[in-house]
C-alpha positions in Angstrom: 45.5 89.8 95.4 48.9 91.0 96.3 52.0 89.1 95.3 53.6 86.8 97.8 56.6 89.1 98.2 54.2 92.1 98.8 52.2 90.3 101.4 55.4 89.2 103.1 56.8 92.7 103.1 53.6 94.1 104.7 53.7 91.4 107.4 57.3 92.3 108.0 56.7 96.1 108.2 56.6 97.5 111.7 53.8 100.1 111.5 55.2 102.0 114.5 58.8 102.5 113.2 58.0 102.4 109.5 60.9 100.0 108.9 61.2 96.2 108.7 60.8 94.5 112.0 64.1 93.3 113.6 64.8 89.8 112.4 67.8 87.8 111.1 68.8 89.4 107.9 69.8 86.2 106.1 66.6 84.4 107.1 64.4 87.2 105.8 66.4 87.5 102.6 66.0 83.7 101.9 62.3 83.8 102.6 61.9 86.8 100.3 63.8 84.9 97.6 61.4 81.9 98.2 58.5 84.2 97.7 59.9 85.5 94.4 60.6 81.9 93.2 57.0 81.0 94.0 55.8 84.0 91.9 57.9 82.8 89.0 56.5 79.3 89.3 52.9 80.5 89.4 53.6 82.6 86.3 55.1 79.5 84.6 58.5 81.0 84.1 60.3 78.2 86.0 59.7 74.5 86.6 61.0 72.4 89.5 62.3 68.9 90.1 62.9 67.5 93.6 65.9 69.7 94.4 66.4 71.8 91.3 64.6 74.4 89.1 64.8 75.2 85.4 63.6 77.9 83.1 60.4 77.4 81.2 60.2 80.9 79.7 62.3 84.1 79.7 59.3 86.3 78.9 59.2 89.5 81.0 56.6 89.7 83.7 56.6 93.5 83.7 57.7 93.4 87.4 61.3 94.6 88.2 61.8 92.1 91.0 60.6 89.0 89.2 62.3 90.0 85.9 65.6 90.6 87.8 65.3 87.2 89.5 64.5 85.6 86.1 67.7 87.2 84.6 69.7 85.8 87.5 68.4 82.3 86.9 69.1 82.6 83.2 72.7 83.4 84.0 73.0 80.4 86.3 72.4 77.8 83.6 69.8 75.5 82.4 69.3 73.5 85.7 70.0 75.1 89.1 69.7 73.6 92.5 67.0 75.2 94.5 69.4 76.0 97.3 71.8 77.8 95.0 68.9 79.8 93.4 67.6 80.9 96.8 71.1 81.8 97.9 71.9 83.9 94.8 68.5 85.6 94.7 68.6 86.4 98.4 71.8 88.5 97.9 69.5 91.0 96.0 67.0 91.3 98.9 68.0 94.9 99.7 67.1 96.2 96.3 64.0 93.9 96.0 62.5 95.1 99.3 63.0 98.7 98.1 61.3 97.9 94.8 58.4 96.2 96.5 57.8 99.1 98.9 58.1 101.5 95.9 55.4 99.5 94.1 53.2 99.6 97.1 53.6 103.3 97.4 52.7 103.9 93.8 49.5 101.9 94.3 48.6 103.9 97.4 49.1 101.0 99.9 52.1 102.7 101.6 53.2 106.3 102.1 56.9 107.2 102.2 58.0 109.0 105.4 61.3 110.0 103.9 63.6 109.3 106.8 66.5 106.9 106.2 66.9 103.8 108.3 69.8 101.5 108.8 68.0 98.6 110.5 68.4 95.5 108.4 68.4 97.1 105.0 69.2 100.7 104.0 65.7 102.0 103.0 63.2 104.7 103.4 60.7 104.5 106.2 57.1 103.8 105.3 53.6 104.0 106.9 50.4 102.5 105.7 48.3 104.9 103.6 45.4 102.6 104.4 45.5 99.5 106.5 42.9 97.8 104.3 45.4 95.7 102.3 47.4 94.6 105.4 44.2 94.0 107.3 42.8 91.9 104.5 46.0 89.7 104.5 45.8 89.3 108.3 42.1 88.6 108.3 42.5 86.0 105.6 45.3 84.2 107.5 43.5 84.4 110.8 40.3 83.0 109.3 42.1 80.0 107.9 44.1 79.3 111.0 41.2 79.7 113.4 38.8 77.6 111.4 40.3 74.1 110.9 37.3 73.0 108.7 38.3 75.6 106.1 40.3 74.4 103.1 43.1 77.0 102.3 44.0 77.8 98.8 47.4 77.1 97.4 48.2 80.8 97.7 47.2 80.8 101.3 49.3 77.8 102.1 52.4 79.4 100.6 52.0 82.8 102.3 51.4 81.1 105.7 54.5 79.0 105.1 56.6 82.0 104.3 55.2 83.9 107.3 56.1 81.0 109.6 59.6 80.6 108.1 60.3 84.3 108.6 59.1 84.2 112.2 56.3 86.7 111.4 53.4 84.8 112.9 53.4 87.3 115.8 52.6 90.1 113.4 49.2 88.5 112.8 48.5 86.7 116.1 48.8 87.8 119.7 51.0 85.9 122.1 47.9 84.3 123.6 46.5 83.4 120.2 49.8 81.7 119.2 49.5 79.4 122.2 46.5 77.8 120.6 47.2 78.4 116.9 50.9 77.4 116.6 50.2 73.8 115.7 47.6 74.8 113.1 50.0 77.2 111.5 52.6 74.5 111.2 50.1 72.1 109.8 48.9 74.5 107.2 52.5 75.3 106.3 53.2 71.7 105.5 49.9 71.0 103.6 50.2 69.1 100.3 49.9 71.8 97.6 48.7 69.3 95.0 45.6 68.8 97.2 45.2 72.6 96.9 44.8 72.1 93.1 48.3 73.3 92.3 50.8 71.7 90.0 53.5 69.2 90.9 56.0 71.9 90.0 54.8 74.4 92.6 54.4 71.6 95.2 58.0 70.4 94.7 59.3 74.0 94.8 57.4 74.7 98.0 58.8 71.7 99.7 62.4 72.4 98.5 62.2 76.0 99.8 61.0 74.9 103.2 63.8 72.3 103.4 66.5 74.8 102.5 65.3 77.5 105.0 64.8 74.9 107.7 68.6 74.1 107.5 69.9 77.6 108.1 
């Protein structure tokens, strides 16, 4: 399964222009930072209290984005407010999205088109080498949202929350579909992660991220 940040990047990629879809720069940067923090929590590199996070391990994850974020948190002190962590990590969104796309190119998910774009971030343009990965993400999300009897995994709750926060639901659903699916998307976004067999740490972090982003 792709990382949260990779799935978010694919959902945000406009397959026609090859660049990120037009969206508020700060909003997407904060949502991307939230995705990275969730990855660190899943990897047990950080823990979380109600409104703060703390380091559990400084061990490298072998991923340039996660390792850079881990270094940022280390320099911020032993205990950091979630809002401050999101704000600081979000300032690196430009380089992070470039690293994420480069990783997807190296794995054959994307192809680099080579033309420079000055949309939201300065970056290369990309096209899908194969739509299988993006299709898999969209199919998984649609299946969960359109079948209320299905119990989503913790990973799915988080990626749907990030999608909703970033305003990317229309990258998965048509306008007509959103008329009937919007409430279900909101409901899944707010599901209790502990009930999804995840730890208190990830549940607290998830709630804190949603609270911070909702206030911008």
